[in-house]
Structure formats: structure tokens, C-alpha cells
KOLKEKOL-984516 format. One record per residue (C-alpha): residue in three letters; y, x, z. Coordinates in nm, 2 decimals. Layout:
KOLKEKOL-984516
ALA,Y,X,Z
...
end
This chain:
KOLKEKOL-984516
MET,-0.70,1.44,4.63
GLY,-0.40,1.25,4.50
LYS,-0.07,1.42,4.43
ASN,0.25,1.37,4.62
ILE,0.52,1.20,4.42
PHE,0.73,1.52,4.44
SER,0.47,1.72,4.25
LEU,0.52,1.52,3.93
SER,0.51,1.76,3.63
PRO,0.81,1.83,3.41
ASN,0.66,1.62,3.13
ALA,0.59,1.33,3.37
LEU,0.94,1.33,3.49
LEU,1.07,1.34,3.14
VAL,0.85,1.05,3.03
LEU,0.95,0.84,3.33
GLU,1.32,0.91,3.26
LYS,1.30,0.84,2.89
ARG,1.08,0.53,2.90
TYR,1.02,0.37,3.24
LEU,1.30,0.41,3.49
LYS,1.56,0.14,3.52
LYS,1.89,0.23,3.34
ASP,2.25,0.12,3.35
ALA,2.45,-0.01,3.05
SER,2.51,0.35,2.94
GLY,2.14,0.44,2.94
ARG,2.15,0.65,3.26
PRO,1.86,0.61,3.51
VAL,1.96,0.41,3.82
GLU,1.63,0.46,4.00
SER,1.41,0.75,4.09
PRO,1.04,0.77,4.03
GLU,0.99,0.67,4.40
ASP,1.21,0.37,4.34
MET,1.02,0.27,4.03
PHE,0.68,0.29,4.21
ARG,0.83,0.10,4.51
ARG,0.96,-0.17,4.27
ILE,0.62,-0.21,4.11
ALA,0.42,-0.21,4.44
LYS,0.65,-0.47,4.60
ASN,0.63,-0.70,4.30
ILE,0.25,-0.69,4.26
ALA,0.19,-0.72,4.63
SER,0.39,-1.05,4.64
ALA,0.10,-1.23,4.46
ASP,-0.10,-1.22,4.79
LEU,0.12,-1.49,4.93
LEU,-0.01,-1.74,4.66
TYR,-0.35,-1.72,4.84
ASN,-0.25,-1.67,5.20
LYS,0.10,-1.77,5.32
ARG,0.05,-1.54,5.62
ALA,-0.06,-1.24,5.41
ASP,0.07,-0.91,5.53
ILE,0.24,-0.82,5.20
VAL,0.44,-0.53,5.37
SER,0.11,-0.36,5.44
GLN,-0.02,-0.45,5.09
GLU,0.29,-0.31,4.93
GLU,0.24,0.02,5.11
GLN,-0.12,0.04,5.00
PHE,-0.02,-0.02,4.64
TYR,0.27,0.22,4.67
ASP,0.03,0.49,4.80
LEU,-0.21,0.41,4.52
LEU,0.06,0.46,4.25
THR,0.24,0.76,4.40
SER,-0.08,0.95,4.46
LEU,-0.14,0.91,4.08
GLN,-0.50,0.81,4.16
PHE,-0.44,0.49,3.96
LEU,-0.18,0.38,3.71
PRO,-0.15,0.04,3.53
ASN,-0.07,0.00,3.16
SER,0.28,0.08,3.03
PRO,0.43,-0.27,3.03
THR,0.36,-0.30,3.41
LEU,0.54,0.03,3.47
MET,0.83,-0.08,3.26
ASN,0.88,-0.44,3.36
ALA,0.73,-0.52,3.70
GLY,1.00,-0.64,3.93
ARG,1.25,-0.67,3.65
ASP,1.39,-0.96,3.46
LEU,1.14,-0.93,3.17
GLN,0.83,-0.93,3.40
GLN,0.59,-0.91,3.11
LEU,0.32,-0.68,3.24
PHE,0.04,-0.71,2.98
GLY,-0.03,-0.47,2.70
CYS,-0.32,-0.64,2.51
PHE,-0.29,-0.97,2.32
VAL,-0.49,-1.14,2.04
LEU,-0.34,-1.42,1.83
PRO,-0.52,-1.66,1.59
ILE,-0.45,-1.68,1.22
GLU,-0.57,-1.99,1.03
ASP,-0.57,-2.04,0.65
SER,-0.23,-2.20,0.62
ILE,0.13,-2.09,0.57
ASP,0.23,-2.28,0.89
SER,-0.03,-2.10,1.10
ILE,0.04,-1.76,0.95
PHE,0.42,-1.78,1.01
ASP,0.38,-1.94,1.35
THR,0.17,-1.63,1.44
VAL,0.44,-1.40,1.30
LYS,0.69,-1.56,1.54
GLN,0.44,-1.54,1.83
ALA,0.37,-1.18,1.76
ALA,0.74,-1.10,1.75
LEU,0.79,-1.25,2.10
ILE,0.50,-1.04,2.23
HIS,0.63,-0.72,2.07
LYS,0.98,-0.79,2.21
SER,0.82,-0.82,2.56
GLY,0.63,-0.48,2.53
GLY,0.28,-0.60,2.43
GLY,0.06,-0.51,2.14
THR,-0.12,-0.76,1.92
GLY,-0.45,-0.80,1.74
PHE,-0.54,-1.04,1.46
SER,-0.84,-1.13,1.25
PHE,-0.73,-1.21,0.89
SER,-1.08,-1.32,0.81
ARG,-1.00,-1.69,0.78
ILE,-0.74,-1.65,0.51
ARG,-0.86,-1.73,0.16
PRO,-0.90,-1.43,-0.07
LYS,-0.65,-1.31,-0.34
ASN,-0.65,-1.54,-0.65
ASP,-0.83,-1.82,-0.47
MET,-0.70,-2.17,-0.55
VAL,-0.41,-2.33,-0.36
SER,-0.46,-2.70,-0.40
THR,-0.12,-2.81,-0.28
SER,0.07,-2.60,-0.54
GLY,-0.20,-2.55,-0.80
GLY,-0.13,-2.18,-0.78
CYS,-0.33,-1.88,-0.66
ALA,-0.35,-1.73,-0.31
SER,-0.20,-1.39,-0.24
GLY,-0.48,-1.30,0.01
PRO,-0.48,-1.16,0.36
ILE,-0.35,-0.81,0.27
SER,-0.02,-0.96,0.14
PHE,0.03,-1.13,0.48
MET,-0.06,-0.81,0.67
LYS,0.24,-0.66,0.50
VAL,0.46,-0.95,0.62
PHE,0.34,-0.88,0.98
ASN,0.41,-0.51,0.94
GLU,0.77,-0.56,0.83
ALA,0.83,-0.81,1.12
THR,0.70,-0.55,1.36
GLU,0.92,-0.28,1.21
ALA,1.22,-0.49,1.28
ILE,1.15,-0.54,1.65
ASN,1.22,-0.28,1.91
GLN,1.00,-0.32,2.22
GLY,1.25,-0.36,2.49
GLY,1.46,-0.09,2.32
PHE,1.18,0.17,2.37
ARG,0.94,0.15,2.07
ARG,0.80,-0.07,1.79
GLY,0.50,-0.28,1.86
ALA,0.15,-0.20,1.75
ASN,-0.11,-0.42,1.58
MET,-0.47,-0.43,1.49
ALA,-0.59,-0.60,1.17
VAL,-0.96,-0.70,1.15
LEU,-1.13,-0.83,0.83
ARG,-1.49,-0.93,0.83
ILE,-1.73,-0.73,0.61
ASP,-1.83,-1.04,0.41
HIS,-1.47,-1.13,0.31
PRO,-1.41,-1.12,-0.07
ASP,-1.11,-0.89,-0.03
ILE,-1.30,-0.63,0.19
LEU,-1.28,-0.36,-0.08
ASP,-0.90,-0.38,-0.10
PHE,-0.88,-0.39,0.28
ILE,-1.09,-0.07,0.32
LYS,-0.86,0.12,0.08
ILE,-0.52,-0.03,0.19
LYS,-0.42,0.27,0.41
GLN,-0.54,0.55,0.19
ASN,-0.17,0.63,0.11
GLU,0.03,0.73,0.41
GLY,0.33,0.52,0.49
VAL,0.15,0.19,0.42
LEU,0.11,-0.06,0.71
THR,0.24,0.20,0.96
ASN,0.25,-0.05,1.24
PHE,-0.12,-0.14,1.20
ASN,-0.46,0.01,1.29
ILE,-0.73,-0.15,1.07
SER,-1.09,-0.22,1.15
VAL,-1.37,-0.37,0.95
GLY,-1.56,-0.64,1.14
VAL,-1.92,-0.55,1.07
THR,-2.21,-0.78,1.14
ASP,-2.58,-0.71,1.23
ALA,-2.67,-0.87,0.89
PHE,-2.47,-0.62,0.71
MET,-2.61,-0.32,0.90
GLN,-2.96,-0.45,0.84
ALA,-2.88,-0.48,0.47
VAL,-2.76,-0.12,0.47
GLU,-3.08,0.00,0.65
LYS,-3.30,-0.19,0.41
ASN,-3.10,-0.10,0.10
GLN,-3.03,-0.46,0.01
ASP,-2.75,-0.66,-0.16
PHE,-2.48,-0.82,0.05
LEU,-2.30,-1.14,-0.01
LEU,-1.92,-1.18,0.00
ILE,-1.82,-1.54,0.10
THR,-1.49,-1.71,0.07
PRO,-1.39,-1.85,0.41
ARG,-1.23,-2.16,0.26
THR,-1.55,-2.30,0.10
SER,-1.83,-2.08,0.23
VAL,-1.92,-2.02,-0.13
VAL,-2.06,-1.68,-0.24
VAL,-1.81,-1.52,-0.48
LYS,-1.94,-1.17,-0.51
ILE,-2.26,-0.97,-0.45
LEU,-2.23,-0.60,-0.36
HIS,-2.48,-0.34,-0.28
ALA,-2.47,-0.30,0.10
ARG,-2.51,0.08,0.10
GLU,-2.24,0.13,-0.16
LEU,-2.00,-0.09,0.05
PHE,-2.09,0.11,0.36
GLU,-2.03,0.44,0.18
GLN,-1.68,0.32,0.08
ILE,-1.60,0.26,0.45
VAL,-1.74,0.60,0.54
ARG,-1.54,0.78,0.27
SER,-1.22,0.61,0.35
ALA,-1.26,0.70,0.72
TRP,-1.34,1.06,0.63
GLU,-1.03,1.08,0.41
ASN,-0.77,0.95,0.66
GLY,-0.93,0.81,0.97
GLU,-0.92,0.44,0.87
PRO,-1.07,0.19,0.88
GLY,-1.25,0.19,1.21
ILE,-1.55,-0.03,1.26
LEU,-1.60,-0.32,1.51
PHE,-1.95,-0.44,1.56
LEU,-1.88,-0.81,1.59
ASP,-2.23,-0.92,1.69
THR,-2.25,-0.66,1.96
ILE,-1.91,-0.76,2.09
ASN,-2.00,-1.13,2.10
ALA,-2.34,-1.07,2.26
ALA,-2.13,-0.95,2.56
ASN,-1.87,-1.24,2.53
PRO,-1.86,-1.38,2.89
THR,-1.73,-1.72,2.77
PRO,-1.90,-1.80,2.44
LEU,-1.85,-2.18,2.50
ILE,-1.48,-2.12,2.50
GLY,-1.48,-1.94,2.16
GLU,-1.60,-1.66,1.95
ILE,-1.43,-1.31,1.96
GLU,-1.29,-1.21,1.63
GLY,-1.02,-0.95,1.72
THR,-0.92,-0.68,1.96
ASN,-0.60,-0.52,2.09
PRO,-0.44,-0.24,1.87
CYS,-0.66,0.04,2.01
GLY,-0.98,-0.16,1.97
GLU,-1.12,-0.14,2.32
GLN,-1.03,-0.49,2.44
PRO,-1.20,-0.77,2.25
LEU,-1.02,-1.10,2.32
LEU,-1.03,-1.46,2.23
PRO,-0.74,-1.60,2.03
PHE,-0.44,-1.66,2.26
GLU,-0.60,-1.44,2.53
ALA,-0.44,-1.14,2.70
CYS,-0.57,-0.87,2.93
VAL,-0.40,-0.62,3.17
LEU,-0.53,-0.26,3.18
GLY,-0.52,0.02,3.43
SER,-0.69,0.35,3.47
ILE,-0.82,0.56,3.77
ASN,-0.75,0.93,3.75
LEU,-1.09,1.10,3.80
SER,-0.94,1.44,3.82
GLY,-0.85,1.37,4.18
MET,-1.19,1.21,4.27
VAL,-1.33,1.54,4.41
LYS,-1.36,1.72,4.75
LEU,-1.44,2.08,4.84
LYS,-1.76,2.15,5.01
ASN,-1.84,2.52,5.09
GLY,-1.59,2.62,4.83
ILE,-1.75,2.40,4.55
TYR,-1.61,2.08,4.41
GLU,-1.83,1.76,4.44
THR,-1.76,1.40,4.36
ASP,-1.58,1.21,4.63
TRP,-1.77,0.88,4.59
ASP,-1.61,0.72,4.90
CYS,-1.26,0.79,4.77
LEU,-1.35,0.65,4.43
GLU,-1.49,0.33,4.57
GLY,-1.18,0.27,4.77
ILE,-0.96,0.33,4.47
ILE,-1.17,0.09,4.26
TYR,-1.14,-0.19,4.51
ARG,-0.76,-0.15,4.54
ALA,-0.71,-0.12,4.17
VAL,-0.91,-0.44,4.09
HIS,-0.70,-0.62,4.35
PHE,-0.38,-0.48,4.19
LEU,-0.48,-0.59,3.84
ASP,-0.58,-0.94,3.95
ASN,-0.24,-0.98,4.12
ILE,-0.07,-0.90,3.79
ILE,-0.22,-1.21,3.63
ASP,-0.03,-1.42,3.88
VAL,0.31,-1.26,3.88
ASN,0.33,-1.20,3.50
LYS,0.57,-1.39,3.28
TYR,0.38,-1.49,2.97
PRO,0.54,-1.50,2.63
LEU,0.36,-1.82,2.52
PRO,0.22,-2.11,2.73
GLN,-0.11,-2.10,2.53
ILE,-0.16,-1.74,2.64
GLU,-0.08,-1.82,3.00
HIS,-0.33,-2.10,3.01
LEU,-0.63,-1.91,2.86
THR,-0.55,-1.58,3.04
LYS,-0.53,-1.75,3.38
SER,-0.85,-1.95,3.30
ASN,-1.05,-1.63,3.23
ARG,-0.86,-1.38,3.44
LYS,-0.98,-1.08,3.24
VAL,-0.88,-0.74,3.37
GLY,-0.97,-0.40,3.23
LEU,-1.01,-0.12,3.48
GLY,-1.08,0.21,3.32
ILE,-1.08,0.58,3.38
MET,-0.89,0.89,3.27
GLY,-0.94,1.26,3.35
LEU,-1.31,1.26,3.28
ALA,-1.28,1.60,3.11
ASP,-1.09,1.74,3.41
LEU,-1.35,1.61,3.65
LEU,-1.64,1.76,3.45
ILE,-1.46,2.10,3.45
LYS,-1.41,2.09,3.83
LEU,-1.78,2.00,3.88
GLY,-1.88,2.29,3.65
ILE,-2.03,2.07,3.38
SER,-1.97,2.14,3.01
TYR,-1.85,1.83,2.82
ASN,-2.08,1.94,2.54
SER,-2.41,1.92,2.73
GLU,-2.69,1.69,2.83
GLU,-2.58,1.73,3.19
ALA,-2.25,1.57,3.10
ILE,-2.43,1.27,2.96
GLY,-2.64,1.24,3.27
TYR,-2.35,1.27,3.51
THR,-2.14,1.03,3.30
ASP,-2.43,0.78,3.32
LYS,-2.44,0.81,3.70
LEU,-2.06,0.79,3.73
MET,-2.02,0.48,3.51
ARG,-2.30,0.30,3.68
PHE,-2.13,0.35,4.01
PHE,-1.79,0.26,3.86
SER,-1.92,-0.07,3.71
GLN,-2.11,-0.16,4.03
LYS,-1.80,-0.12,4.25
ALA,-1.57,-0.29,4.01
ASN,-1.81,-0.59,4.01
GLU,-1.83,-0.59,4.39
ALA,-1.45,-0.58,4.42
SER,-1.42,-0.88,4.18
VAL,-1.69,-1.08,4.38
LYS,-1.51,-1.00,4.70
LEU,-1.18,-1.13,4.55
ALA,-1.36,-1.44,4.43
ALA,-1.48,-1.51,4.79
GLU,-1.12,-1.51,4.90
ARG,-0.95,-1.67,4.61
GLY,-1.21,-1.85,4.40
THR,-1.39,-1.76,4.07
PHE,-1.20,-1.76,3.75
PRO,-1.14,-2.13,3.64
ASN,-1.37,-2.11,3.33
TYR,-1.66,-1.96,3.55
GLN,-1.88,-2.28,3.51
ARG,-1.85,-2.24,3.13
SER,-1.94,-1.87,3.14
ILE,-2.26,-1.67,3.10
TYR,-2.26,-1.59,3.47
ALA,-2.29,-1.95,3.58
GLN,-2.56,-2.02,3.32
LYS,-2.77,-1.73,3.45
ASN,-2.69,-1.80,3.82
GLY,-2.51,-1.47,3.82
PRO,-2.24,-1.32,4.05
GLY,-1.94,-1.53,4.13
PHE,-1.67,-1.31,3.97
ARG,-1.30,-1.35,4.01
ASN,-1.26,-1.20,3.66
ALA,-1.45,-1.27,3.34
THR,-1.43,-0.90,3.26
ARG,-1.37,-0.62,3.50
THR,-1.38,-0.30,3.31
THR,-1.24,-0.15,2.99
ILE,-1.19,0.22,2.89
ALA,-0.86,0.24,2.71
ARG,-0.65,0.52,2.56
THR,-0.43,0.66,2.82
GLY,-0.19,0.88,2.62
THR,0.13,0.81,2.81
ILE,0.00,0.74,3.16
SER,-0.23,1.05,3.15
ILE,0.09,1.25,3.09
ILE,0.24,1.09,3.41
ALA,-0.08,1.15,3.60
ASP,-0.11,1.51,3.45
CYS,-0.47,1.47,3.35
SER,-0.69,1.45,3.04
SER,-0.67,1.14,2.84
GLY,-0.94,0.86,2.89
ILE,-1.29,0.99,2.84
GLU,-1.18,1.24,2.57
PRO,-1.25,1.61,2.60
LEU,-0.96,1.85,2.63
PHE,-0.76,1.85,2.31
ALA,-0.66,2.21,2.38
VAL,-0.66,2.45,2.68
ALA,-0.29,2.54,2.62
TYR,-0.03,2.37,2.40
THR,0.31,2.23,2.37
ARG,0.36,1.86,2.43
HIS,0.63,1.69,2.23
VAL,0.73,1.40,2.45
LEU,1.03,1.20,2.33
VAL,1.22,1.52,2.29
GLU,1.27,1.80,2.04
GLY,1.11,2.13,2.12
GLY,0.85,2.01,2.37
LEU,0.73,2.16,2.69
PRO,0.45,2.43,2.71
GLU,0.14,2.34,2.91
ILE,-0.17,2.53,3.01
HIS,-0.47,2.36,3.18
PRO,-0.40,2.44,3.55
PHE,-0.77,2.49,3.64
PHE,-0.81,2.74,3.36
GLU,-0.52,2.93,3.49
GLU,-0.66,2.92,3.84
ILE,-1.00,3.04,3.73
ALA,-0.85,3.32,3.52
LYS,-0.65,3.45,3.81
LYS,-0.93,3.42,4.05
ARG,-1.18,3.60,3.83
GLY,-0.93,3.87,3.71
PHE,-0.90,3.81,3.34
TYR,-0.55,3.65,3.36
SER,-0.27,3.80,3.16
GLU,0.04,3.68,2.98
LYS,-0.10,3.82,2.66
LEU,-0.41,3.61,2.71
LEU,-0.21,3.29,2.77
GLU,-0.01,3.36,2.45
GLU,-0.34,3.39,2.26
VAL,-0.48,3.07,2.41
SER,-0.16,2.89,2.33
LYS,-0.18,3.01,1.97
GLU,-0.55,2.91,1.92
GLY,-0.57,2.60,2.14
SER,-0.94,2.67,2.19
VAL,-1.08,2.96,2.40
GLN,-1.41,3.00,2.20
ASN,-1.31,3.29,1.99
ILE,-1.09,3.48,2.23
LYS,-1.22,3.81,2.37
GLY,-1.21,3.88,2.74
ILE,-1.29,3.53,2.85
PRO,-1.64,3.50,3.02
GLU,-1.89,3.30,2.83
ASP,-1.95,3.05,3.12
VAL,-1.57,2.98,3.12
LYS,-1.58,2.92,2.74
THR,-1.86,2.68,2.79
LEU,-1.67,2.49,3.05
PHE,-1.34,2.47,2.87
ILE,-1.46,2.29,2.56
THR,-1.20,2.12,2.34
ALA,-1.24,1.82,2.11
ARG,-1.29,2.05,1.81
ASP,-1.57,2.23,1.99
VAL,-1.77,1.91,2.07
SER,-2.02,1.79,1.81
PRO,-1.96,1.44,1.67
GLU,-2.31,1.34,1.80
GLN,-2.20,1.44,2.15
HIS,-1.88,1.24,2.12
VAL,-2.08,0.93,2.03
LYS,-2.33,0.98,2.30
ILE,-2.05,1.00,2.57
GLN,-1.90,0.68,2.43
ALA,-2.23,0.50,2.42
THR,-2.32,0.62,2.78
CYS,-1.99,0.47,2.90
GLN,-2.03,0.15,2.70
LYS,-2.36,0.07,2.88
TYR,-2.17,-0.01,3.19
ILE,-1.83,-0.14,3.05
ASP,-1.77,-0.51,3.01
SER,-1.52,-0.49,2.73
GLY,-1.50,-0.19,2.50
VAL,-1.44,0.19,2.50
SER,-1.16,0.35,2.32
LYS,-1.25,0.70,2.19
THR,-1.19,0.91,1.89
ILE,-1.48,1.09,1.73
ASN,-1.33,1.41,1.61
PHE,-1.45,1.61,1.31
PRO,-1.34,1.95,1.19
LYS,-1.15,1.96,0.86
GLU,-1.45,2.10,0.68
SER,-1.70,1.83,0.79
PRO,-1.89,1.66,0.50
VAL,-1.87,1.29,0.44
ASP,-2.23,1.25,0.55
ASP,-2.14,1.35,0.91
VAL,-1.91,1.05,0.94
LYS,-2.19,0.82,0.81
LYS,-2.43,0.96,1.07
ALA,-2.17,0.90,1.35
PHE,-2.12,0.54,1.23
LEU,-2.50,0.47,1.23
LEU,-2.55,0.64,1.56
ALA,-2.27,0.44,1.72
TYR,-2.43,0.11,1.60
LYS,-2.78,0.20,1.71
SER,-2.65,0.33,2.05
GLY,-2.48,0.00,2.14
CYS,-2.12,0.09,2.09
LYS,-1.88,-0.20,2.02
GLY,-1.68,0.00,1.77
ILE,-1.61,0.34,1.65
THR,-1.30,0.54,1.53
VAL,-1.32,0.88,1.36
TYR,-1.07,1.14,1.27
ARG,-1.12,1.45,1.06
ASP,-0.86,1.72,1.14
LYS,-0.58,1.76,0.89
SER,-0.69,1.45,0.70
ARG,-0.34,1.31,0.73
VAL,-0.01,1.48,0.65
SER,0.11,1.37,0.99
GLN,-0.10,1.32,1.30
VAL,-0.03,1.26,1.67
LEU,-0.24,1.55,1.79
SER,-0.29,1.86,1.59
VAL,-0.37,2.22,1.65
GLU,-0.16,2.44,1.43
CYS,-0.17,2.81,1.43
THR,0.10,2.82,1.70
CYS,0.06,2.52,1.92
THR,-0.08,2.18,1.98
LYS,0.16,1.89,1.94
GLN,0.13,1.57,2.13
LEU,0.35,1.26,2.09
ILE,0.36,0.96,2.31
SER,0.16,0.68,2.16
end
């Protein structure tokens, strides 16, 4: 099931040493991976004393330590970095408000700087800022518009090193009905612009209906609610599609779908998300994330892998407890964030290693069987996460805003947490856990990871190597060929059933990508982070179809990427290798 701490992969050890282990003044690690996990487990377990002065925190510490060292569950990076240390800021996801005033804008710049310094990422909606060339009554001049201020935020981010490890990340959202939306869509067409931002268009149901009905669409200035421009909805939609096809941005957030699932609409409307787009949050709200490693959730029966549902249930319960404890031991960068976060107590438990699990179960990612199994898996996952939160609420009380939530209004479950589940990107922690990232298919069967070091380390999927040896088609020449190609689909000598099983992102149809995301979204409280991959030769119309399918399927957002559409990219299959950088 889980791995012993001493079986950490070379890449995992390197990542831990470079980023997470405590260091002395000269930059040398002064703790081992075991020490790091012990530090985290002890710190998070201490929260139990807040609810029971007689709590057996020694036993709880051991449970959390086993949970972490088995690599069956890992929290988000700030927890790994900072738990039990002076900084003690353990959250990765924040959203800050921006109102239409210089005071508000630059207050938020300062607040974002404090969050980035502590290791968090920030999301903003720039939709309330008046458009470019709008009147400024106090000076008699013209407004510079939201994009100009996005550049200010970008430069501030550039100047701040997150705890000495990396620059912060941001998400910028602009509503589809903002007068500057055309400029926003095109802002990242040239590489090197807003490098510390992901951008997403906040799309409404009204806009999508106008696209479907081939109608005009109104752009409205947020300052006066006056219509300033009329555009053809389909033409505007086509511009979003083309820009995404050209370089992967903007993404789309379906704002009405997001707010239909807002657990606390009486507290406020959701306008923004964290940098990766999977965690919608209210202004001044934060959420802590963690992911269960599904690759270990199997057991052998008569020589065949099957899902270990009992193990998964136990891990879910412990993980929800772990994440809820983080809310209490965290040091918040702003008092407003502490107040709202503790009032709603949102956590985001997710998964990684889905592709590995499907392979072990003999299910092709690119199949209807994969969709059916994912539906069963996520229904179970959601049910048990909800049960774990209800159990915690019985012991500790519901979240303080519960009476103002949709659950109280509907006489629903008494949850400890306003949200329980999120599927996030797991780039770095999946390297530590040595599993596939999030719910993505394999990026490649063999490749070189470039992890904070020149040259990188070669990797081959361990289960592929095991199968190749067991079935007699293993050879060093074969491994060289797989490493060169990334995919196994065009390599001779590999049985067809193995090729079907070891599907990579390039081999999965965009429609299947969206269907997997939508299947997960049905059972996830917050959002799902997933990239819909397209081959380089894909036509623009394929991106449009994916956007429309995502909307109709109930996704809360969508991000696409066409291979080689950027000069530089985090993941790419060259003729010689696959390159992966820490994100």
C-alpha cells in the first residue's frame, strides 16, 4: 500500500532537499525527510488540544506521521515548508478584493505581497475597476483600466521571493461583460507579459446563452452600470477560443455555475479563484489543500489489483481531520483572512495518481470504462469526505457561518467545513509521492524530470517496466525508444493491450479529457484543476468544442493547452525527452 519513507525516489529526495527541508544559515539541510514529516505531524496534531485538553496528541501525531511517511496523503506545499517553523503559514490559496479606487488597489498590492512572502498564491477579480479611458471625477482625467493595474501587481510579485524559494503566483479574472474584455483576452499573446499571472475570463450563463442563440452581448461599465459597447456574442467567444488555441490563455471560469454551488451566498458572491483556478473563494478567504495518493489504494486478490475501499475510507477520514487542524494552527497573513477562513473553515481534499490507479486496475484512461470507474470512485470519495466532516462537527461544532449557509437553509448535514473537496494540481507533491499528477493522464511513459537542477533525472513508469519484464518484451533498446518518443503507441514490439493501458496525455481525445473532468466535478464541492491537452495540429474548432462541452457538462472552468503553442512550456515531449519543471 503506502511506501516506507526510505523508498523515496531520487527526485523526491532532491525536491525535499531543495525546497522543503529546514536549512542552516549556509543553506545546508539540518533535518532529514523523516524529521520534516515528524515536525509537520507534531505541529498539526497539537490542534486537537484546542477541543479536548485530554486529547492523546502523541497517538494523533503518530497517525499523522504514518499518513505522511506512507505517502498516501500529502498537504499543499506551504504546509510542508512551514508547519512547525517560525513562519507557520500553511495555506496555498487566497483571494483578495479589488474595488474601484486607488486606495483599494494599492492596499491589495500590499496584502498580496504579504501573502506571497508567506508562501501563498493569490487570486483577484479586476472586474470592479472602471475601464480604460473612463472618467476619473476627482482629477478630471481618464482611467488607465484594469490591465494597467494587473501589470503593477505582476511587478510587485516579481520583486518578492516566497520564503526564498520561488515567486508567487496570481490569477486575474475579468468578467465577460467588462468593456476592456477584448484587451484582456489578448494581453498574454506575446510571451514574457504578465509572467506571474494566469488569466481567466469570468463567463456568465447570459453570455453562453447569447453565444448559443447567436445574439448581441452588452458590455457594461462597472462604475455606472451603463452599456458602453455592443458586441456579437459568437465573435467575442471566437476571440477567446482563438487566443486559448494560440497560447493556452485565457482560461474560462463559469461564474454562475460556481456561484450555484457557493455554500455561503449570504456572506458574499464568488468572483475569483486561486492561481490554478480550482478553488473559488470569497474575497479575504483562504483554503488549505491536500491530496490522497490513489496509486496506493489497491490490494492484490488472486494476482489481480482491485480497489482497496477500506484503506481509502480510512485515509479520507484522517486527511479531513489533518486539514481541519491546519485551520487552527495556521498563522494568517491578515486578520480579515483569519476571520473569514475560520468562519467558513473550507478545506480542499483532492486526489493524485488517478492515472496510476487506472493502469493497475487494467482500465484505459481513454475509455468509457474509465469514466464509469471515475464516477464510482468520486461518489465514494465525496461521500466519505462529507461523513468525515460531519463526524468532526459532532465533536467540535459546525463551521461558525453554518446557520447562514445553504446547508442550514435546506436542513442539510451539519458539516464542520463549508467545503470538503477540491481537485488541485499536484505537480510538486506528486513528485514526492512518486505518482501521476492530479487526475491527469500520464504525460509520458518515460522521460527526464528537470527538478530544480540542470540535467534532470531519467524516469520510466515503474508499472510499465514491471509489465515489460513480466511479459518478456523488456530490453534496454526498448527503454531508449520509449524515452525518445514519450508515448508507446507507435513503438513495435509492445503488445496492443499494453499500448491501450499506457495512454499519455497526447493520446487522449480532448472530449475524453473534458468528460473525466466533468465526471469528477459532479462530486467535488469546489473546482477541478485539469488541462485539456491538444496536439499541435489541432484546429481552432476543437478548442471551441471543448469549451462548449465543458459548459454543458457542468464544469466550473476549463483550461486548454495545444502542444508547442508556446516557445517555453512546463511540460513538453521533445524528440529526446519529456521535461518537467516544478510548478
